C-alpha positions in Angstrom: 83.3 86.8 64.6 84.2 89.3 61.9 83.7 93.0 62.3 81.0 92.9 59.7 79.1 90.1 61.5 79.5 92.0 64.8 78.1 95.2 63.2 75.0 93.2 62.1 74.3 91.9 65.6 71.2 93.4 67.3 72.1 96.3 69.4 70.4 94.7 72.4 73.0 92.0 72.7 75.6 92.1 75.6 79.2 92.7 74.8 81.6 89.9 75.9 83.0 91.9 78.8 79.5 92.5 80.2 78.7 88.8 79.9 81.9 87.9 81.8 81.2 90.5 84.4 77.6 89.2 84.9 79.0 85.7 85.3 81.6 86.9 87.8 78.9 88.7 89.8 76.8 85.5 89.9 79.7 83.4 90.9 80.7 85.8 93.7 77.1 86.3 94.8 77.3 90.0 94.2 73.7 91.2 93.8 73.9 95.0 94.2 74.2 95.8 90.5 71.6 96.8 88.0 72.4 96.8 84.3 71.2 98.8 81.3 71.9 98.1 77.7 73.0 101.3 75.9 71.5 100.4 72.5 74.4 101.8 70.6 76.7 100.2 67.9 79.3 99.4 70.5 77.0 97.2 72.6 77.4 99.4 75.6 76.2 98.0 78.9 76.2 100.1 82.1 76.2 98.5 85.5 75.1 100.7 88.3 75.3 100.3 92.1 75.7 102.4 95.2 79.0 102.6 97.1 78.8 103.3 100.8 81.5 105.7 101.9 81.5 107.0 105.5 77.7 106.8 105.7 77.2 108.3 102.3 75.7 106.3 99.4 77.5 107.3 96.2 76.4 106.1 92.8 79.0 104.3 90.8 78.9 103.0 87.2 80.8 100.5 85.2 80.8 101.0 81.5 81.6 98.1 79.2 81.4 98.0 75.4 83.2 96.5 72.4 86.2 98.7 72.8 89.3 97.8 74.9 88.2 100.1 77.7 86.2 99.5 80.9 85.4 102.7 82.8 84.4 102.8 86.4 83.0 106.2 87.7 81.9 107.2 91.1 79.8 110.4 91.4 81.3 112.2 94.4 79.4 115.5 94.4 76.6 116.5 92.1 77.1 120.1 91.0 80.0 120.2 93.5 82.1 122.8 91.6 81.1 126.3 92.4 82.7 129.7 91.7 83.6 129.9 95.4 85.3 126.5 95.7 86.7 126.0 92.3 90.4 127.1 92.9 90.7 125.1 96.1 88.9 122.1 94.6 91.0 122.0 91.5 94.2 122.3 93.6 92.9 119.4 95.8 92.1 117.3 92.7 95.5 118.0 91.2 97.2 116.8 94.4 95.2 113.6 94.4 95.7 113.0 90.7 99.5 113.3 91.1 99.4 110.8 94.0 97.3 108.1 92.4 97.8 106.3 89.1 94.8 104.0 88.9 92.1 106.6 89.1 91.7 110.3 88.6 89.4 113.0 89.9 87.5 114.8 87.2 84.7 117.4 86.7 81.9 117.3 84.2 80.3 120.0 82.2 77.5 120.0 84.8 80.1 120.7 87.5 79.8 117.3 89.0 82.9 115.8 90.7 83.7 112.2 89.8 86.4 109.7 90.5 87.2 107.8 87.3 89.2 104.7 86.6 89.9 103.5 83.0 91.0 99.9 82.6 92.3 98.2 79.4 90.9 94.7 78.6 90.5 92.8 75.4 87.5 90.6 75.2 89.7 87.5 75.2 91.8 88.5 78.2 89.1 90.3 80.3 89.5 89.5 84.0 86.5 90.6 86.0 88.5 90.3 89.2 90.7 93.2 88.1 87.6 95.4 87.8 86.7 94.3 91.4 90.2 95.1 92.5 89.9 98.6 91.0 86.6 99.1 92.7 88.1 97.9 96.1 91.0 100.3 95.7 88.8 103.2 94.8 86.6 102.5 97.8 89.5 102.3 100.1 90.9 105.6 98.8 87.5 107.2 99.2 87.0 106.0 102.8 90.3 107.7 103.6 89.9 110.9 101.5 86.1 111.6 100.9 85.8 113.8 104.0 88.7 116.0 102.9 87.2 116.4 99.4 83.8 117.4 100.9 85.5 119.8 103.3 87.0 121.6 100.2 83.7 121.5 98.4 81.8 123.0 101.4 84.4 125.5 102.6 86.3 126.4 99.4 89.6 125.9 101.3 92.2 123.2 100.7 94.0 123.1 104.0 95.1 120.0 105.8 92.8 119.0 108.7 94.2 119.7 112.1 94.8 116.7 114.2 93.1 116.5 117.6 95.2 115.5 120.6 
């Protein structure tokens, strides 16, 4: 399909990666996602679910569109950045970001704290299992590190947790 034909498509149509992701979800019997069509010229589709981490249910989103990008975001702490915790929190996030290549901790203009993963996929070579792998790796990382992040947010201190004997 030419770029001109693609531009004439109704904005309610799903992008190719969203179609492939939906097919993958059906094949894998994954039913936790809701989807929303963005209604923009890039045919954005957002898939939303909750990720359970250490007893907390964190919203996560998968953004697909006509670009080569797929973005996975996990909302870790709504309005988590405060004047009191900002220095320690940014230090913690920098430490994490230096350690992990696949995903990065970010803050939003609303002071939310997110974990973001950006994957590159063309429509033709899109592999939904790679998105699932990224989600699994993010989940594993959060199971190990979410408590430390929240301790920094709540206390404003970025100190290693003392080990109990």
